[in-house]
Wavefront OBJ file of the C-alpha trace (Angstrom):
o trace
v 71.712 -20.700 -61.891
v 74.090 -18.001 -62.503
v 74.323 -15.596 -59.440
v 75.398 -12.161 -60.288
v 76.620 -9.553 -58.045
v 73.680 -7.450 -58.820
v 71.315 -10.116 -57.552
v 73.301 -10.474 -54.361
v 73.087 -6.682 -54.009
v 69.337 -6.598 -55.043
v 68.603 -9.341 -52.373
v 70.381 -8.032 -49.491
v 68.996 -4.277 -50.039
v 65.399 -6.117 -50.225
v 65.945 -8.353 -46.919
v 67.573 -4.960 -45.250
v 64.427 -3.059 -46.184
v 62.179 -5.972 -44.820
v 64.264 -5.788 -41.559
v 63.980 -2.047 -41.531
v 60.250 -1.833 -41.913
v 60.015 -4.573 -38.762
v 62.037 -2.260 -36.978
v 60.187 0.496 -37.752
v 56.947 -1.314 -36.836
v 58.066 -2.226 -33.483
v 59.083 1.299 -32.800
v 56.019 2.697 -33.506
v 54.350 -0.027 -31.276
v 56.746 0.933 -28.085
v 56.439 4.565 -28.670
v 52.533 4.548 -29.313
v 51.505 1.775 -27.239
v 49.317 0.187 -29.898
v 49.785 -2.959 -31.620
v 48.685 -1.465 -34.923
v 48.679 1.962 -36.520
v 46.484 1.091 -39.474
v 43.759 -1.048 -39.983
v 45.246 -2.737 -42.881
v 48.228 -4.017 -40.521
v 45.797 -6.755 -38.967
v 41.917 -6.324 -39.793
v 41.160 -8.809 -37.437
v 42.458 -6.699 -34.556
v 41.224 -3.606 -36.090
v 37.294 -4.771 -36.554
v 37.709 -6.403 -32.982
v 39.021 -3.019 -31.615
v 35.787 -1.148 -33.179
v 33.631 -3.624 -31.576
v 35.219 -3.557 -28.020
v 35.561 0.312 -28.295
v 31.781 1.072 -28.834
v 30.817 -1.861 -26.152
v 33.341 0.348 -23.491
v 31.816 3.488 -24.478
v 28.158 2.267 -24.018
v 29.203 0.664 -20.685
v 31.012 3.864 -19.602
v 27.818 5.907 -20.541
v 25.683 3.636 -18.301
v 27.981 3.388 -15.457
v 28.852 7.031 -15.021
v 25.871 8.815 -16.666
v 22.572 6.737 -16.827
v 23.091 4.909 -13.750
v 24.191 7.450 -11.633
v 21.155 9.730 -12.919
v 18.925 7.094 -12.151
v 20.261 6.676 -8.772
v 19.886 10.433 -8.011
v 16.393 10.442 -9.342
v 15.240 7.275 -7.246
v 17.159 8.723 -4.094
v 15.253 11.778 -4.317
v 12.017 9.975 -4.589
v 12.757 7.668 -1.764
v 13.673 10.660 0.325
v 10.083 12.487 -0.424
v 8.090 9.308 -0.118
v 9.839 8.789 3.377
v 8.982 12.238 4.389
v 5.233 12.067 3.537
v 5.216 8.529 5.568
v 6.609 10.537 8.359
v 4.102 13.185 8.088
v 1.260 10.595 7.846
v 2.598 9.066 10.963
v 2.419 12.193 12.702
v -1.192 12.709 11.297
v -2.299 9.436 12.846
v -0.729 10.674 16.221
v -2.620 14.030 16.334
v -5.895 11.785 15.607
v -5.141 9.525 18.294
v -4.750 12.637 20.685
v -7.753 14.297 19.251
v -10.101 11.053 19.400
v -9.434 11.229 23.387
v -10.166 15.297 23.251
v -6.733 15.940 25.114
v -6.571 19.251 23.605
v -7.507 22.233 25.552
v -9.181 25.591 24.821
v -5.575 27.414 24.515
v -4.246 24.463 22.155
v -6.963 24.106 19.586
v -5.976 26.963 17.234
v -2.296 26.168 17.443
v -3.398 22.691 16.894
v -5.433 23.480 13.838
v -2.585 25.509 12.517
v -0.087 22.674 12.765
v -2.488 20.194 10.995
v -2.658 22.530 8.277
v 0.880 23.015 8.116
v 1.298 19.253 7.571
v -0.987 19.689 4.505
v 1.359 21.978 3.187
v 4.439 20.016 3.679
v 3.050 16.749 2.298
v 2.187 18.868 -0.851
v 5.526 20.676 -1.148
v 7.183 17.240 -1.296
v 5.355 16.847 -4.824
v 7.413 19.863 -5.983
v 10.882 18.064 -5.481
v 13.122 18.502 -8.626
v 15.932 16.790 -10.152
v 18.163 18.696 -12.625
v 15.380 21.037 -13.191
v 12.498 18.528 -13.859
v 9.792 17.799 -11.251
v 10.260 14.051 -10.158
v 6.424 13.483 -9.435
v 4.620 14.984 -12.549
v 5.057 12.024 -14.729
v 5.530 13.228 -18.471
v 4.935 16.665 -17.272
v 8.144 17.114 -15.876
v 8.348 20.952 -16.343
v 4.998 21.196 -14.154
v 5.040 21.505 -10.774
v 2.652 19.238 -8.447
v 1.028 22.491 -6.667
v 0.887 26.200 -7.987
v 3.517 28.530 -7.851
v 2.852 32.166 -6.367
v 2.707 33.311 -10.319
v 0.776 30.780 -11.717
v -1.963 30.640 -9.245
v -3.743 33.840 -10.381
v -3.395 33.247 -13.935
v -5.782 30.243 -14.425
v -9.199 28.958 -13.823
v -10.450 25.558 -14.511
v -13.515 23.433 -15.210
v -12.996 20.077 -13.505
v -14.515 16.725 -13.974
v -14.453 14.640 -10.884
v -15.069 10.980 -11.241
v -16.498 9.518 -7.900
v -18.706 6.570 -6.698
v -21.145 5.855 -4.321
v -18.168 5.110 -1.480
v -17.678 8.810 -1.753
v -20.886 9.498 -0.083
v -20.300 10.098 3.359
v -22.753 10.269 6.007
v -22.366 13.352 8.307
v -23.284 15.299 11.407
v -23.228 18.823 11.984
v -24.323 20.961 14.942
v -26.555 24.254 14.245
v -28.135 27.018 15.885
v -24.661 28.205 17.589
v -25.190 30.497 20.653
v -23.839 33.751 19.976
v -23.355 36.282 22.508
v -23.790 39.207 20.108
v -27.497 38.346 20.181
v -28.187 38.994 23.479
v -29.145 42.902 23.539
v -31.675 41.919 20.674
v -33.176 39.106 22.983
v -33.456 41.483 25.795
v -35.134 44.244 23.679
v -37.441 41.979 22.017
v -36.094 42.568 18.379
v -35.150 38.750 18.232
v -36.614 35.605 20.183
v -34.794 33.263 22.003
v -35.554 29.557 21.438
v -37.527 30.221 18.089
v -35.090 27.711 17.009
v -33.431 24.823 19.157
v -30.565 25.593 20.619
v -28.228 23.791 19.763
v -29.425 21.094 17.312
v -27.487 18.274 15.806
v -28.624 17.220 12.288
v -27.477 14.140 10.068
v -26.826 14.775 6.057
v -25.209 13.144 3.147
v -22.230 14.529 1.551
v -19.973 14.507 -1.585
v -16.801 16.438 -0.801
v -15.311 17.695 -4.093
v -11.289 17.875 -4.389
v -11.099 21.689 -4.043
v -12.914 24.140 -1.688
v -13.409 27.810 -2.598
v -15.154 26.898 -5.694
v -16.735 29.460 -8.052
v -19.840 30.960 -6.629
v -22.882 31.456 -8.673
v -22.178 28.714 -10.959
v -24.196 25.044 -10.007
v -22.034 22.165 -10.923
v -23.178 19.319 -13.357
v -23.779 16.117 -11.317
v -24.567 12.945 -13.034
v -24.689 8.979 -12.219
v -25.511 6.102 -13.680
v -28.284 3.932 -12.445
v -28.574 0.243 -11.922
v -29.183 -0.124 -15.703
v -26.402 1.987 -16.509
v -28.331 4.583 -17.536
v -27.055 8.495 -17.070
v -29.224 10.160 -14.705
v -28.933 13.660 -13.868
v -29.364 15.638 -10.472
v -30.458 18.776 -10.200
v -28.780 21.191 -7.584
v -31.670 22.887 -6.011
v -29.718 25.366 -3.382
v -26.552 27.074 -4.074
v -25.154 28.465 -0.778
v -22.877 31.705 -0.260
v -20.522 32.833 2.247
v -23.211 34.827 4.005
v -25.111 31.626 4.818
v -22.420 29.594 6.485
v -24.404 29.329 9.893
v -27.160 27.522 7.725
v -24.862 25.550 5.509
v -26.210 21.968 6.874
v -29.412 23.088 8.494
v -32.645 21.424 7.799
v -31.676 19.905 4.450
v -34.941 18.381 2.393
v -35.063 14.771 1.596
v -35.339 15.717 -2.026
v -33.115 18.931 -1.838
v -29.643 19.152 -3.131
v -27.325 21.858 -1.857
v -23.863 23.015 -3.199
v -21.589 24.951 -1.095
v -18.898 26.399 -3.281
v -17.043 27.661 -0.123
v -16.259 24.595 1.383
v -16.470 22.311 -1.906
v -19.234 20.230 -0.894
v -22.580 18.715 -2.373
v -24.757 17.733 0.300
v -28.225 16.163 0.102
v -31.062 14.617 1.659
v -32.189 11.067 2.236
v -34.490 10.451 -1.168
v -31.390 11.549 -3.229
v -29.140 9.487 -1.258
v -31.217 6.540 -2.080
v -30.975 7.152 -5.854
v -27.272 7.326 -5.721
v -26.003 4.891 -3.037
v -25.212 2.074 -5.274
v -23.792 4.003 -8.463
v -20.425 2.781 -9.325
v -20.291 6.141 -11.509
v -20.900 9.487 -10.238
v -19.405 12.701 -12.110
v -19.218 15.921 -10.996
v -18.301 18.984 -13.129
v -17.682 21.995 -11.624
v -15.833 25.439 -11.771
v -12.825 27.092 -9.624
v -11.403 30.389 -10.513
v -8.980 30.945 -7.748
v -6.107 29.051 -6.444
v -3.547 28.876 -3.659
v -0.023 27.990 -3.912
v -0.657 25.014 -1.742
v -3.401 23.712 -3.964
v -2.761 20.679 -6.178
v -2.748 21.354 -10.268
v -6.101 19.637 -11.330
v -4.325 18.373 -14.572
v -2.398 16.343 -12.669
v -5.596 14.363 -11.217
v -8.754 15.132 -13.073
v -10.054 15.578 -16.652
v -10.197 19.397 -17.043
v -10.141 22.400 -19.190
v -7.651 25.299 -18.227
v -8.405 28.914 -19.097
v -5.858 31.448 -19.184
v -7.745 34.373 -17.678
v -5.708 37.092 -19.585
v -6.063 35.628 -23.164
v -9.103 33.292 -22.453
v -6.889 30.633 -24.576
v -7.953 26.953 -23.438
v -6.136 23.947 -22.534
v -7.804 20.578 -22.631
v -6.130 18.038 -20.283
v -7.221 14.389 -19.881
v -5.820 11.939 -17.521
v -5.745 8.300 -18.398
v -4.942 4.911 -16.694
v -1.951 5.010 -18.650
v 1.256 4.810 -16.203
v 3.491 7.510 -17.085
v 6.680 5.662 -16.773
v 10.231 7.418 -17.192
v 12.686 4.864 -17.933
v 16.450 5.008 -17.854
v 18.518 2.372 -20.058
v 21.278 1.289 -17.671
v 22.746 -1.744 -19.314
v 22.249 -3.599 -22.959
v 18.476 -4.006 -23.341
v 17.767 -3.277 -19.886
v 15.830 -0.398 -18.629
v 14.570 0.752 -14.982
v 11.878 3.007 -13.902
v 13.002 5.865 -12.102
v 9.704 7.840 -11.328
v 6.839 7.441 -9.015
v 3.773 9.484 -9.830
v 2.569 12.128 -7.518
v -1.209 11.295 -7.839
v -0.186 8.068 -6.148
v 1.633 9.573 -3.518
v -0.590 12.423 -2.577
v -4.100 12.520 -3.236
v -6.313 15.599 -2.960
v -8.328 13.722 -0.216
v -5.322 13.922 2.056
v -5.515 17.896 2.355
v -9.265 17.758 2.201
v -9.207 15.029 5.135
v -6.821 17.467 7.357
v -8.791 20.465 6.564
v -11.796 18.710 7.863
v -10.055 17.872 10.895
v -8.814 21.456 11.390
v -12.156 22.831 10.628
v -13.694 20.677 13.440
v -10.921 21.865 15.781
v -11.518 25.564 15.017
v -15.091 25.158 15.455
v -14.871 23.869 19.016
v -12.330 26.426 19.836
v -14.801 29.082 18.564
v -17.816 27.677 20.578
v -15.773 27.733 23.649
v -14.824 31.417 22.878
v -18.263 32.174 22.791
v -19.048 30.167 26.055
v -16.078 32.016 27.742
v -17.745 35.327 26.477
v -21.123 34.521 28.047
v -19.589 33.705 31.256
v -18.068 37.171 31.054
v -21.089 39.047 30.746
v -22.549 37.718 33.975
v -20.140 40.253 35.654
v -20.429 42.920 33.097
v -21.789 45.952 34.927
v -24.079 46.507 31.982
v -26.020 43.225 32.891
v -24.938 42.196 36.379
v -28.169 44.168 38.252
v -30.474 43.169 35.537
v -32.252 39.888 36.437
v -33.590 39.392 33.245
v -30.582 39.779 31.501
v -28.703 37.456 33.959
v -31.509 34.860 33.408
v -31.134 35.127 29.499
v -27.279 34.954 29.639
v -27.793 31.500 32.001
v -29.884 30.216 29.196
v -27.248 30.882 26.898
v -24.467 29.545 28.901
v -26.479 26.151 29.256
v -27.189 25.743 25.426
v -23.495 26.984 24.850
v -22.015 24.238 26.897
v -24.544 21.785 25.485
v -23.239 23.142 22.002
v -19.442 22.270 22.992
v -20.503 18.851 24.276
v -21.943 17.766 20.707
v -19.154 19.671 18.645
v -16.651 17.849 21.267
v -18.479 14.604 20.560
v -18.212 15.297 16.560
v -14.520 16.229 16.936
v -13.582 13.136 18.704
v -15.507 10.868 16.264
v -13.955 12.416 13.134
v -10.502 12.005 14.863
v -11.274 8.356 15.586
v -12.508 7.775 12.230
v -9.375 9.531 10.649
v -6.995 7.310 12.514
v -7.924 4.310 10.062
v -7.914 6.982 7.125
v -4.454 8.275 7.721
v -3.127 4.875 8.666
v -4.764 3.725 5.052
v -2.587 6.713 3.338
v 0.365 5.613 5.491
v -0.011 1.932 4.053
v -0.318 3.124 0.405
v 2.770 5.331 0.730
v 4.776 2.292 2.440
v 3.558 0.223 -0.573
v 5.245 3.002 -2.815
v 8.145 3.230 -0.467
v 9.043 -0.437 -0.839
v 8.486 -0.232 -4.563
v 11.023 2.468 -5.039
v 13.391 0.600 -2.543
v 13.251 -2.547 -4.601
v 14.087 -0.495 -7.835
v 17.021 0.879 -6.143
v 18.282 -2.185 -4.891
v 17.656 -3.757 -8.567
v 19.662 -0.585 -9.796
v 22.414 -1.308 -7.398
v 23.054 -4.842 -8.639
v 22.744 -3.417 -12.135
v 25.417 -1.145 -11.386
v 27.833 -3.876 -10.119
v 27.313 -5.934 -12.843
v 28.012 -2.977 -15.416
v 31.008 -2.342 -13.377
v 32.533 -5.756 -13.636
v 31.535 -5.539 -17.383
v 33.353 -2.464 -17.858
v 36.367 -3.601 -16.390
v 36.317 -6.938 -18.318
v 35.771 -5.053 -21.634
v 38.319 -2.632 -20.978
v 41.072 -5.420 -20.131
v 40.098 -7.239 -23.434
v 40.247 -4.011 -25.083
v 43.837 -3.149 -23.696
v 44.665 -6.653 -24.665
v 43.248 -6.433 -28.222
v 45.007 -2.914 -28.810
v 47.860 -2.285 -26.591
v 51.472 -3.662 -26.596
v 52.969 -5.992 -24.249
v 56.029 -4.012 -23.719
v 58.120 -6.849 -22.305
v 57.349 -9.035 -25.461
v 57.801 -5.877 -27.706
v 61.359 -4.716 -26.094
v 62.471 -8.306 -26.901
v 61.475 -8.567 -30.423
v 62.653 -4.885 -30.822
v 66.092 -5.967 -29.580
v 66.329 -9.089 -31.842
v 65.191 -6.901 -34.866
v 67.638 -4.496 -34.065
v 70.232 -6.788 -34.082
v 69.130 -8.388 -37.395
v 69.018 -4.941 -38.898
v 72.615 -3.889 -37.617
v 73.937 -7.247 -38.971
v 72.206 -6.366 -42.294
v 73.814 -3.017 -42.571
v 77.261 -4.561 -41.959
v 76.939 -6.929 -44.385
v 75.350 -5.265 -47.230
v 77.682 -2.305 -46.714
v 80.587 -4.902 -47.741
v 78.570 -6.184 -50.536
v 77.396 -3.018 -52.048
v 81.210 -1.380 -51.859
v 82.650 -4.000 -54.192
v 82.985 -2.838 -58.142
v 84.121 -4.410 -61.422
v 87.547 -3.857 -60.291
v 87.757 -6.515 -57.781
v 87.185 -9.019 -60.446
v 89.772 -7.702 -62.975
l 1 2 3 4 5 6 7 8 9 10 11 12 13 14 15 16 17 18 19 20 21 22 23 24 25 26 27 28 29 30 31 32 33 34 35 36 37 38 39 40 41 42 43 44 45 46 47 48 49 50 51 52 53 54 55 56 57 58 59 60 61 62 63 64 65 66 67 68 69 70 71 72 73 74 75 76 77 78 79 80 81 82 83 84 85 86 87 88 89 90 91 92 93 94 95 96 97 98 99 100 101 102 103 104 105 106 107 108 109 110 111 112 113 114 115 116 117 118 119 120 121 122 123 124 125 126 127 128 129 130 131 132 133 134 135 136 137 138 139 140 141 142 143 144 145 146 147 148 149 150 151 152 153 154 155 156 157 158 159 160 161 162 163 164 165 166 167 168 169 170 171 172 173 174 175 176 177 178 179 180 181 182 183 184 185 186 187 188 189 190 191 192 193 194 195 196 197 198 199 200 201 202 203 204 205 206 207 208 209 210 211 212 213 214 215 216 217 218 219 220 221 222 223 224 225 226 227 228 229 230 231 232 233 234 235 236 237 238 239 240 241 242 243 244 245 246 247 248 249 250 251 252 253 254 255 256 257 258 259 260 261 262 263 264 265 266 267 268 269 270 271 272 273 274 275 276 277 278 279 280 281 282 283 284 285 286 287 288 289 290 291 292 293 294 295 296 297 298 299 300 301 302 303 304 305 306 307 308 309 310 311 312 313 314 315 316 317 318 319 320 321 322 323 324 325 326 327 328 329 330 331 332 333 334 335 336 337 338 339 340 341 342 343 344 345 346 347 348 349 350 351 352 353 354 355 356 357 358 359 360 361 362 363 364 365 366 367 368 369 370 371 372 373 374 375 376 377 378 379 380 381 382 383 384 385 386 387 388 389 390 391 392 393 394 395 396 397 398 399 400 401 402 403 404 405 406 407 408 409 410 411 412 413 414 415 416 417 418 419 420 421 422 423 424 425 426 427 428 429 430 431 432 433 434 435 436 437 438 439 440 441 442 443 444 445 446 447 448 449 450 451 452 453 454 455 456 457 458 459 460 461 462 463 464 465 466 467 468 469 470 471 472 473 474 475 476 477 478 479 480 481 482 483 484 485 486 487 488 489 490 491 492 493 494 495 496 497 498 499 500 501 502
């Protein structure tokens, strides 16, 4: 084959261009740190880079965002559960103290206030928030567990509470208290002392509802299923009001159903108890139109109808057995639950049990105060020289002292019963604490795994995309040498002309 000067020139220029492109490519690698600048340079590297970048970005989201958010949520939950557990432990201590009646008269009112303070502290834990969301409210993350000061007056509720025969309690109450204010009426004959037994302990049956201070003048609807599963109605025969407080538990008839809105109780006699004692389904629908900021919101616990007082607008809430799990995706195809439901942590019964104890302590304190007043009347100049008055006061002192003994016995028995009750609550809280702790431990292991995956995939991404500078520098030096040599050779070839052959 005949080789011409033009062929040599063209070949030299072509090879020099190849050397230039290779040198330019290596220059871009060294200056950018990336193996390729365009997908067309190496499609395999480009496709692998896209997949690795997507994986690294997802792992970063899990590691720096999702896991950290989940961990914060679980940590807040654990702290609140621990606090509630501690409060339950304190209540067990008070129950032990009250069961031995170690309270004295000066301590009783303070003890009652302290016990009620624990109720507020327990329920306030339900309003813990994370990033503006209430962590114990299930899917209702914008709604607190208790009412706020602005919300409490705005709403009224019709609440349907589902109970069973285990919620029927046998209770004792001491009635016919001795009142020093009645002394003058006894002395002037306008009232006869001893017409009723002073004092007297009576037994009755009770369904305690989740709230007190219910709507007066509106009796609840009570139904239960009998042994054949047939719905039966229980008619309220007596609705009490606040002015009848001294007679709430007095002389309850065997067929009587007494509704006490102030205390949130339905009390009844033996015949009604016989009808309901084996029922596994008792429903009580009642109304409440005033709430305190420490009251739990009914929609978290019961089927209810909320009415906005200003507009009359109604909202229906239904509580199902559905477990309202809030989950975070913390790894590929792996989720973890972060929330604990407030209805599992703090039951309305907790507050009602605390109120029962505080009320009983206050009852004894009031009885002791009345006894002290009666003893003081003995030295009152108005009565000290009146034989009939002194005799009447001594009768009343004897009965008042007996009343204190009865109420003290009731108080000790109630505190003794509630040792087990609050230990049960504490056990339930401890179970939730263990569950939350197990999820925290699981999240910790997932975090370690995700961190390792993030490091591994970041290394793979770096290996796939980034330049090995030592290797690239060597190749660059070699390519530069070749390029320089090509320049020298090509320059000598191109400068020859036809005159060189003449």
